VEXKOLPA-925536 format. One line per field, with one value per residue: chain; residue number from 1; x, y negated, z of N, C-alpha, C in turn. Coordinates in Angstrom, 1 decimal. Layout:
BEGIN
chaine = A  ...
num = NUM  ...
npx = X  ...
npy = Y  ...
npz = Z  ...
capx = X  ...
capy = Y  ...
capz = Z  ...
cpx = X  ...
cpy = Y  ...
cpz = Z  ...
//
This chain:
BEGIN
chaine = A  A  A  A  A  A  A  A  A  A  A  A  A  A  A  A  A  A  A  A  A  A  A  A  A  A  A  A  A  A  A  A  A  A  A  A  A  A  A  A  A  A  A  A  A  A  A  A  A  A  A  A  A  A  A  A  A  A  A  A  A  A  A  A  A  A  A  A  A  A  A  A  A  A  A  A  A  A  A  A  A  A  A  A  A  A  A  A  A  A  A  A  A  A  A  A  A  A  A  A  A  A  A  A  A  A  A  A  A  A  A  A  A  A  A  A  A  A  A  A  A  A  A  A  A  A  A  A  A  A  A  A  A  A  A  A  A  A  A  A  A  A  A  A  A  A  A  A  A  A  A  A  A  A  A  A  A  A  A  A  A  A  A  A  A  A  A  A  A  A  A  A  A  A  A  A  A  A  A  A  A  A  A  A  A  A  A  A
num = 1  2  3  4  5  6  7  8  9  10  11  12  13  14  15  16  17  18  19  20  21  22  23  24  25  26  27  28  29  30  31  32  33  34  35  36  37  38  39  40  41  42  43  44  45  46  47  48  49  50  51  52  53  54  55  56  57  58  59  60  61  62  63  64  65  66  67  68  69  70  71  72  73  74  75  76  77  78  79  80  81  82  83  84  85  86  87  88  89  90  91  92  93  94  95  96  97  98  99  100  101  102  103  104  105  106  107  108  109  110  111  112  113  114  115  116  117  118  119  120  121  122  123  124  125  126  127  128  129  130  131  132  133  134  135  136  137  138  139  140  141  142  143  144  145  146  147  148  149  150  151  152  153  154  155  156  157  158  159  160  161  162  163  164  165  166  167  168  169  170  171  172  173  174  175  176  177  178  179  180  181  182  183  184  185  186  187  188
npx = 75.1  74.9  72.3  72.0  73.5  72.0  69.5  70.4  71.2  68.7  67.6  69.2  68.5  65.9  66.6  67.7  70.2  71.8  71.9  73.4  75.9  76.3  76.4  78.7  80.5  80.4  81.3  83.7  86.3  86.4  86.1  88.3  90.3  89.6  90.2  92.8  93.8  92.9  94.6  97.1  96.9  96.9  99.3  99.8  99.9  101.9  100.8  98.1  96.5  95.5  93.5  92.6  91.5  89.4  87.9  87.2  85.7  83.6  82.3  81.7  79.8  77.9  76.9  75.4  72.3  69.6  70.7  70.7  71.2  70.8  72.0  75.0  77.4  76.7  76.8  79.6  80.6  79.7  81.1  83.7  83.8  83.4  85.7  87.7  87.0  87.8  90.6  91.3  90.6  92.3  94.8  94.5  94.4  96.9  98.5  97.9  98.6  98.8  99.9  102.3  102.3  103.5  106.0  108.4  109.4  112.4  114.8  118.2  118.5  116.9  114.4  113.7  111.5  109.5  106.2  105.1  102.5  100.6  98.9  97.6  97.0  95.4  93.3  92.5  91.5  89.4  87.8  87.2  85.7  83.6  82.5  81.7  79.8  77.7  77.1  76.8  75.6  75.4  77.7  79.6  79.1  79.8  82.5  83.3  82.6  84.2  86.8  87.3  86.1  87.0  85.6  85.0  84.2  82.3  80.9  79.9  78.3  76.3  75.3  73.9  72.2  73.1  74.8  78.0  79.7  78.4  78.9  81.6  81.8  80.7  82.5  84.6  83.7  83.5  86.3  87.3  86.0  86.9  89.8  89.9  88.9  90.6  93.1  92.4  92.6  95.3  98.4  100.0
npy = 21.7  23.0  22.9  20.1  19.5  21.0  19.6  17.1  17.9  18.5  15.8  14.6  16.0  15.2  12.6  10.6  8.3  7.4  9.5  11.3  10.0  10.3  13.1  13.8  12.4  13.8  16.3  15.9  16.6  19.4  19.4  18.1  19.8  22.0  20.6  20.3  23.0  23.8  22.1  23.1  25.7  25.4  24.2  21.7  18.9  16.2  13.6  13.7  13.3  14.8  13.2  11.6  13.6  14.5  12.3  11.7  14.0  13.5  11.2  12.4  14.4  12.7  11.4  13.2  14.5  16.4  18.5  21.2  22.3  24.8  25.5  25.1  26.8  27.0  24.2  23.6  25.7  24.4  22.0  23.0  23.9  21.6  20.2  22.0  21.8  18.9  19.1  20.8  19.1  17.0  18.3  18.9  16.4  15.5  17.1  16.4  15.7  13.2  12.0  12.9  15.8  17.9  17.9  18.9  17.9  18.3  18.9  18.9  20.1  22.9  24.5  27.7  28.2  26.6  26.0  25.3  23.5  25.0  23.8  25.0  27.5  27.1  26.0  28.1  29.8  28.2  28.0  30.9  31.3  29.5  30.8  33.2  32.2  31.7  34.2  35.8  34.5  34.8  36.4  34.5  32.6  34.2  34.3  31.6  31.3  33.3  32.9  30.0  28.8  30.4  32.4  35.4  38.8  39.7  37.4  36.4  38.5  38.2  35.8  36.3  38.3  41.0  44.2  44.6  46.3  46.0  43.5  43.5  45.4  43.8  41.6  42.9  43.5  41.0  40.2  42.0  41.2  38.5  38.9  40.3  38.5  36.4  37.6  38.0  35.5  34.8  34.5  37.1
npz = 72.2  69.8  69.0  68.9  66.6  64.8  64.9  64.0  61.3  60.2  60.3  58.5  56.2  55.9  55.1  56.5  56.8  58.8  60.6  59.0  59.2  61.9  62.1  60.7  62.1  64.5  63.7  63.0  63.9  63.5  60.7  59.8  60.7  59.1  56.4  56.8  56.8  54.2  52.5  53.3  52.5  49.8  49.2  49.9  48.4  48.0  47.6  48.5  51.4  54.6  55.9  53.8  52.0  53.7  53.9  51.3  50.7  52.5  51.4  48.9  49.8  51.1  48.9  47.3  46.4  47.6  49.1  51.1  54.4  56.5  58.8  60.8  60.0  57.2  56.5  57.0  55.1  52.8  52.9  52.7  50.3  48.8  49.4  48.3  45.7  45.3  45.7  43.6  41.4  42.0  41.6  38.8  37.6  38.3  36.8  34.2  30.8  29.9  32.2  32.5  32.8  31.4  32.1  34.6  37.7  39.3  42.0  43.1  45.6  46.9  48.9  50.1  51.4  50.4  48.9  46.1  44.5  42.2  39.5  37.3  38.3  40.4  38.9  37.5  39.5  40.7  38.3  38.2  40.5  40.0  38.0  39.2  41.1  39.2  38.3  40.6  43.2  45.8  46.4  45.8  47.8  49.9  49.7  50.1  52.6  53.9  52.9  52.5  54.8  56.8  58.3  60.1  59.3  61.0  61.9  59.5  58.9  61.0  60.3  58.0  58.4  58.0  58.0  59.3  57.8  55.2  54.4  54.3  51.9  50.1  50.1  49.0  46.5  45.4  45.6  43.7  41.4  41.0  40.8  38.5  36.7  37.0  36.4  33.7  32.5  32.7  30.9  29.0
capx = 75.8  74.5  71.0  72.2  73.9  70.7  68.6  71.1  71.2  67.3  67.4  69.9  67.6  64.8  67.0  68.3  71.6  72.5  72.0  74.5  77.2  76.6  76.8  79.9  81.5  80.3  82.0  84.9  87.6  86.5  86.2  89.7  91.1  89.2  90.9  94.3  94.0  92.9  95.8  98.1  96.7  97.2  100.7  99.8  100.4  102.3  99.9  96.7  96.7  94.3  92.5  92.2  90.7  88.3  87.0  86.7  84.7  82.5  81.7  81.0  78.8  76.8  76.3  74.7  70.8  68.9  71.5  70.0  72.1  70.0  72.9  76.4  78.2  76.5  77.3  81.0  80.9  79.6  82.3  84.9  83.6  83.6  87.2  88.3  86.9  88.6  92.0  91.4  90.6  93.5  95.8  94.3  94.8  98.4  99.1  97.4  99.6  99.2  100.6  103.5  102.1  104.3  107.3  108.4  110.6  113.1  115.9  119.2  118.3  115.6  114.2  113.0  110.1  108.5  105.3  104.6  101.1  100.4  97.6  96.9  96.6  94.3  92.2  92.0  90.8  88.3  86.8  86.7  84.7  82.4  81.8  81.0  78.7  76.8  76.7  76.4  75.7  75.6  79.1  80.5  78.9  80.5  84.1  83.4  82.5  85.3  88.1  87.5  85.8  87.8  84.7  85.1  83.2  81.1  80.3  79.2  77.1  75.3  74.6  73.2  71.4  73.4  75.7  79.4  80.0  77.8  79.7  82.9  81.7  80.4  83.7  85.5  83.1  83.8  87.7  87.6  85.5  87.9  91.0  89.8  88.7  91.8  94.0  92.1  93.0  96.6  99.1  100.6
capy = 21.1  23.7  22.2  18.7  19.6  21.5  18.4  16.1  18.5  18.3  14.5  14.2  16.6  14.2  11.3  9.6  8.3  7.2  10.9  11.8  9.5  10.9  14.4  13.7  12.0  15.0  17.5  15.3  17.2  20.6  19.1  17.7  21.1  22.6  19.9  20.5  24.4  23.7  21.5  23.9  26.9  25.0  23.8  20.3  18.0  14.8  12.4  13.9  13.7  15.4  12.3  11.3  14.6  14.6  11.0  11.8  15.0  12.8  10.4  13.3  15.1  11.8  10.9  14.3  14.6  17.7  19.6  21.9  23.0  25.2  25.6  24.6  27.4  26.6  23.0  23.8  26.2  23.5  21.0  23.6  24.0  20.3  19.9  22.9  21.0  17.8  19.6  21.3  18.1  16.2  19.0  18.8  15.0  15.3  18.0  15.9  15.5  11.6  11.6  13.7  17.1  18.9  17.8  19.5  17.1  19.1  18.3  20.0  20.9  23.6  25.1  28.9  28.4  25.7  26.7  24.1  23.7  25.3  23.3  26.0  28.7  26.5  25.8  29.5  30.3  27.5  28.4  32.2  31.1  28.9  31.9  34.2  31.6  31.8  35.6  36.4  33.2  35.4  36.8  33.2  32.0  34.9  34.0  30.5  31.5  34.0  32.5  28.8  28.5  31.2  33.1  36.6  39.6  39.8  36.1  36.4  39.4  37.8  34.7  36.9  39.5  42.2  45.0  44.1  47.0  45.7  42.2  44.0  45.9  42.5  41.0  43.7  43.4  39.6  40.2  42.6  40.4  37.4  39.4  40.7  37.2  35.5  38.2  37.9  34.2  34.7  34.9  38.2
capz = 71.2  68.4  68.8  68.5  65.2  64.0  64.8  62.9  59.9  60.0  60.1  57.2  55.2  55.7  54.3  57.4  56.5  60.0  60.9  58.2  59.8  63.2  61.9  60.2  63.4  65.4  63.2  62.4  64.2  62.8  59.3  59.7  60.7  57.7  55.5  57.0  56.4  52.8  51.9  53.6  51.8  48.5  49.1  50.4  47.4  48.8  47.2  49.0  52.8  55.2  56.0  52.5  51.5  54.5  53.7  50.0  50.9  53.2  50.4  47.8  50.4  51.4  47.6  46.7  46.7  47.7  49.7  52.3  55.4  57.7  60.1  60.8  59.1  55.9  56.2  56.8  53.8  51.7  52.9  52.2  48.7  48.2  49.6  47.3  44.4  45.2  45.6  42.2  40.6  42.3  41.0  37.4  37.3  38.4  35.8  33.0  30.0  30.0  33.4  32.4  33.4  30.8  32.7  36.1  38.4  40.2  42.6  43.3  46.8  47.1  50.0  49.7  51.9  49.8  48.2  45.4  44.1  40.7  39.0  36.4  39.0  41.1  38.1  37.3  40.7  40.7  37.3  38.3  41.5  39.5  37.2  40.1  41.4  38.2  38.1  41.9  44.0  47.2  46.5  45.8  49.2  50.9  49.5  50.6  54.2  54.4  52.6  52.8  56.1  57.8  59.3  60.2  58.6  61.9  61.9  58.2  58.9  62.0  59.6  56.7  58.9  57.4  58.8  58.9  56.6  53.8  54.2  53.7  50.6  49.1  50.0  48.1  45.2  45.0  45.2  42.4  40.3  41.0  40.4  37.0  36.0  37.0  35.4  32.2  32.0  32.6  29.7  29.1
cpx = 75.2  73.1  71.0  72.5  72.8  69.9  69.2  71.0  69.7  67.0  68.1  69.1  66.5  65.2  67.4  69.7  72.4  72.7  73.3  75.7  77.4  76.9  78.3  81.0  81.5  81.2  83.3  86.2  87.6  86.7  87.7  90.6  91.0  90.2  92.4  94.7  93.9  94.1  96.9  98.0  97.1  98.5  100.9  100.5  100.8  101.4  98.5  97.1  95.3  93.1  91.8  91.1  89.5  87.4  86.5  85.6  83.5  81.7  81.0  79.7  77.6  76.2  75.5  73.3  70.5  69.7  70.7  71.0  71.2  70.8  74.3  77.2  78.0  76.9  78.8  81.5  80.8  80.8  83.5  85.0  83.8  85.2  88.0  88.3  87.7  90.0  92.3  91.5  91.7  94.7  95.8  94.8  96.3  99.1  98.7  98.6  99.9  99.9  101.9  103.4  103.0  105.7  107.3  109.6  111.2  114.2  117.0  119.0  116.9  115.5  113.4  111.7  109.1  107.6  104.5  103.1  101.2  99.0  96.9  96.4  95.4  93.1  91.6  91.1  89.5  87.2  86.4  85.6  83.5  81.7  81.1  79.9  77.5  76.1  76.0  76.6  76.1  77.0  79.9  80.2  79.8  82.0  84.2  83.4  83.8  86.8  88.4  87.1  86.4  86.9  85.1  84.0  81.9  80.3  79.4  78.0  76.0  74.5  73.6  72.4  71.7  74.4  77.1  79.9  79.7  78.5  81.0  83.0  81.5  81.7  84.7  85.2  83.7  85.3  88.0  87.1  86.5  89.2  91.0  89.6  89.8  93.0  93.7  92.5  94.4  97.3  100.0  102.1
cpy = 21.6  23.1  20.8  18.6  20.0  20.3  17.3  16.6  18.3  16.8  14.1  14.7  15.7  12.8  10.2  9.5  7.9  8.6  11.5  11.3  10.2  12.3  14.6  13.4  13.2  16.1  17.1  16.2  18.6  20.5  18.8  18.9  22.0  22.0  20.2  22.0  24.4  23.2  22.5  25.3  26.7  24.5  22.4  19.4  16.6  13.8  12.6  14.2  14.2  14.4  11.8  12.3  14.6  13.4  11.2  12.9  14.4  12.1  11.3  14.0  14.0  11.3  11.9  14.3  16.1  18.8  20.1  22.8  23.6  25.4  25.1  25.4  27.1  25.2  23.0  24.6  25.3  22.4  21.6  23.6  22.7  20.0  20.9  22.2  19.8  18.1  20.0  20.1  17.2  16.9  18.9  17.6  14.8  16.1  17.5  15.5  13.9  11.1  12.4  15.0  18.1  19.0  18.3  18.6  18.1  18.4  19.4  20.7  21.4  24.4  26.4  28.9  27.5  26.5  25.6  24.5  23.9  25.0  24.2  27.1  28.2  26.4  27.1  30.0  29.5  27.9  29.9  32.1  30.4  30.0  32.9  33.5  31.6  33.3  36.2  35.2  33.7  35.8  35.5  32.5  32.7  34.5  32.6  30.4  32.2  33.4  30.8  28.2  29.3  32.1  34.7  37.5  39.7  38.6  36.0  37.2  38.9  36.6  35.2  38.0  40.8  43.0  44.4  44.9  46.5  44.3  42.5  44.6  44.7  41.8  41.7  43.6  42.0  39.4  40.8  41.8  39.2  37.8  39.6  39.4  36.3  36.2  38.1  36.6  34.0  35.1  36.2  38.2
cpz = 69.8  68.1  68.5  66.9  64.3  63.8  64.0  61.5  59.5  59.6  58.8  56.2  54.9  55.2  55.3  57.4  57.8  60.8  60.2  58.8  61.1  63.0  61.6  61.3  64.3  64.9  62.6  62.6  63.6  61.3  59.1  59.9  59.5  56.5  55.6  56.5  54.8  52.1  52.1  52.7  50.2  48.2  49.4  49.4  48.3  48.6  47.7  50.5  53.3  55.4  54.9  51.9  52.3  54.1  52.2  49.9  51.5  52.1  49.3  48.6  50.6  50.1  47.0  47.3  46.9  48.3  51.0  53.2  56.5  58.9  59.9  60.0  57.5  55.5  56.1  55.6  52.7  51.7  52.5  50.8  48.0  48.2  48.6  45.9  44.3  45.1  44.2  41.3  40.7  41.5  39.5  37.0  37.3  37.3  34.4  32.2  30.0  31.2  33.6  33.0  32.7  31.4  34.2  36.7  39.3  40.8  42.7  44.5  46.8  48.3  49.5  50.3  51.3  49.0  47.2  44.8  42.5  40.3  38.2  37.2  39.8  40.2  37.6  38.3  40.8  39.5  37.5  39.5  41.0  38.6  38.0  40.7  40.4  38.1  39.5  42.9  45.5  47.5  46.6  47.1  50.1  50.8  50.2  52.2  54.6  54.2  52.9  54.2  57.3  58.7  59.1  59.6  59.6  62.0  60.5  58.4  59.8  61.1  58.6  57.2  58.1  58.3  58.3  57.8  55.3  53.5  53.6  52.3  49.7  48.9  49.0  46.7  44.5  44.8  44.0  41.2  40.0  40.4  38.9  36.3  35.9  36.1  34.0  31.6  32.0  31.4  30.0  28.8
//
């Protein structure tokens, strides 16, 4: 199965659009799970379904030129990054002032277990990750693989030919950078 995916990735890189469709359909269930997890992690806005997110991500990935995916984890990492961007864009557009973003719709019945999407917080996280990608691209890639794709430290270490402890240290460095960057953007 892994060799089939690798050969499909190679064909996609050489410009075969049919291979891109085959790769997408081969990884559809895993991408669907990834989209579901991303929406759950973000509070799942009612106007954005898992299937919509997955298909929008596919259109975005298929439209971009020059993407290189040497292996399946890197492809999944890129797909997670695209999905994150789509969720952030969706939250930003829903919170836009012309769409009534300054108003908050509430109801009398509230559940303690609900976790509403905070567009400003998502935007701050996205901006911090984009800034990290400019300063330390390898750390941003690590965050994508760990946080958005759900890879373990051992899996990331094997992909990067590093020790697991080195990956953990880099993870801590990325977390500290993101925490400081996000905290600096929050109002006091």
